[in-house]
Each structure stands twice: as C-alpha cells, then as structure tokens.
C-alpha positions in Angstrom: 168.0 119.5 -10.3 165.3 117.2 -11.4 162.6 119.3 -9.7 161.2 116.6 -7.4 164.0 116.0 -4.9 166.4 118.8 -3.9 168.9 116.1 -2.7 169.4 114.9 -6.3 171.3 117.5 -8.3 171.3 115.8 -11.7 170.4 112.5 -13.4 172.9 109.8 -12.6 173.9 111.3 -9.2 173.1 109.8 -5.8 171.1 112.0 -3.5 173.2 114.3 -1.4 173.0 114.0 2.4 171.8 117.6 2.7 170.2 120.2 0.5 171.7 123.7 0.0 168.9 125.0 2.2 169.7 122.5 5.0 173.4 123.4 4.8 172.5 127.1 5.0 170.4 126.6 8.2 173.0 124.2 9.7 176.0 126.4 9.1 175.2 129.8 10.6 177.7 132.6 11.0 180.0 131.5 13.9 179.8 127.7 13.3 183.3 126.3 13.8 184.5 122.8 13.0 187.9 121.7 14.3 189.3 119.0 11.9 192.2 116.7 11.9 193.7 115.9 8.5 197.1 114.5 7.4 198.4 118.1 7.6 197.4 118.4 11.3 194.6 120.4 13.0 192.6 123.1 11.4 189.6 125.3 12.0 186.8 125.8 9.5 184.7 128.9 10.4 181.6 130.3 8.8 182.6 134.0 9.0 179.6 135.6 7.2 176.7 134.4 5.1 173.7 135.5 3.1 171.0 133.8 1.0 173.4 132.7 -1.7 176.4 131.5 0.3 179.0 132.1 2.9 182.6 133.3 3.5 184.5 130.5 5.1 187.8 130.8 7.0 190.2 128.0 7.1 193.0 128.3 9.8 195.8 125.8 10.6 196.0 125.1 14.3 198.8 123.8 16.5 198.1 120.9 18.9 197.0 123.3 21.7 194.4 124.8 19.3 196.2 128.1 18.7 196.4 129.5 15.2 199.5 128.2 13.5 199.4 129.9 10.1 197.6 132.4 8.0 193.8 132.4 7.6 192.6 131.4 4.2 189.3 133.0 3.3 187.0 131.9 0.5 183.4 132.2 -0.6 181.2 129.3 -1.6 177.5 129.2 -2.5 175.3 126.9 -0.5 174.7 124.9 -3.7 178.5 124.5 -4.2 178.7 123.1 -0.7 175.9 120.7 -1.5 177.7 119.7 -4.7 180.7 118.5 -2.8 178.7 115.5 -1.8 177.2 114.7 -5.2 178.6 111.3 -6.2 177.7 109.0 -9.2 174.8 106.8 -8.2 176.3 103.8 -9.9 179.4 103.8 -7.7 177.8 105.0 -4.4 176.2 103.1 -1.6 174.4 105.0 1.2 173.6 103.5 4.6 172.2 104.9 7.9 174.7 104.0 10.6 175.9 105.3 14.0 179.5 106.5 14.3 181.3 106.7 17.6 184.1 109.3 17.6 185.3 112.6 19.2 181.8 114.1 18.8 180.1 111.2 20.6 178.0 108.5 19.0 176.0 110.2 16.2 173.5 109.0 13.6 175.1 109.3 10.2 174.6 108.7 6.5 177.6 106.7 5.4 178.5 107.2 1.7 180.8 104.5 0.3 182.1 105.7 -3.1 184.2 103.6 -5.5 186.7 105.8 -7.4 188.9 103.8 -9.7 190.9 101.4 -7.4 190.2 103.5 -4.3 187.2 103.4 -2.0 186.2 106.6 -0.1 183.9 106.5 2.8 182.2 109.7 4.1 180.2 109.9 7.3 177.7 112.8 7.4 176.2 113.4 10.8 172.4 113.6 10.3 172.2 116.5 12.8 175.2 118.5 11.5 174.4 119.6 7.9 177.5 120.4 6.0 180.8 118.6 5.7 181.4 115.0 6.6 182.6 114.3 10.1 184.9 111.6 9.0 186.5 110.5 5.7 188.4 107.3 5.1 190.3 106.3 1.9 191.1 102.7 1.2 193.5 101.8 -1.6 194.9 98.3 -1.8 195.3 97.0 1.7 195.8 100.5 3.2 192.9 102.4 4.9 193.6 105.8 6.4 191.5 108.5 7.9 191.9 111.6 5.8 189.6 113.9 7.8 188.1 113.7 11.2 186.0 116.5 12.8 187.0 116.6 16.5 184.9 119.5 17.7 182.0 121.7 16.6 180.7 124.9 18.1 178.3 127.7 17.2 175.5 125.3 16.2 171.8 126.1 15.9 169.2 123.9 17.6 167.9 121.4 15.0 165.5 118.5 15.1 166.8 115.1 14.2 165.9 113.8 10.7 
C-alpha cells in the first residue's frame, strides 16, 4: 500500500471499491449471497471469520434454492478479498451509478476494465462491501452477464458512503 489511501494497494492500480477493513465489517459470519452464474445458482456464505480473514463456503444450488452439490470451503484474508478488485489504473474507468436488479435499485461503483480485446464491467454496491453484485463480459459483439447476485442475507446495518 502507498500509506495514504487504503483503497490503493500498489502504484499503478486503481483504487478498490472497499478496503480490507470495510469488507471485514460488511461480511460478518452468516452473510450469504445467492449468485447466478453460467453454471447456475450458488450460495456464498461467510462461515467463520477473525481479524485476518474468513472461511467461505460455496455451495451449488438447484432452482428451488436447495443444495445441489458438495460445499467447497476455503479461507481468504480480508486483504486477498480486497485484491480481487485491484485493477490496473490505466485500463480501468470508475463511475458512480445506480443499478436496478434483483436486489432493487442500488448505488454502485461501476468498474469498466479493458483486458485485451475483452471489456469486463463490475458493479459494486456501495452498501454491500465485498464481491460485485453484477459482472458483464463483452468480447466482440457479444455481452453476457457472468455473475449476478440475486439475494443477500445476514447483513449488518451500515451507513451509506
């Protein structure tokens, strides 16, 4: 880190939407995000956590929301979770927007990232520190949603940024 802004992890990187500390507060034990990807529905649950990081459980779900496969469990530090949103500054545009979707209309930070001949767009809900609530990938003339958060539970109360 450069020591002045905890959102900037290294020279040449755009600021991340959330700091490791903000992710820790926003992702308490019991927070569950239901996501739709190309593989179908899944549940991402913060199973336990401490000052350094969290154990996260990823479970495939059927369309009724029931578990449809084994739970994958892994540990990440809060900094590793922040690093997932560290993109090169020269190829990243950041805008404040509102996104209407399954979670309602939410204020978001939209990151548009050029990666080779693909454009990735990540929407991070300002009041939901952690993973993006929507991800789109455009390559050539084709745009597809690769991730959409459809429900979130187990959230702490947090003021808007």
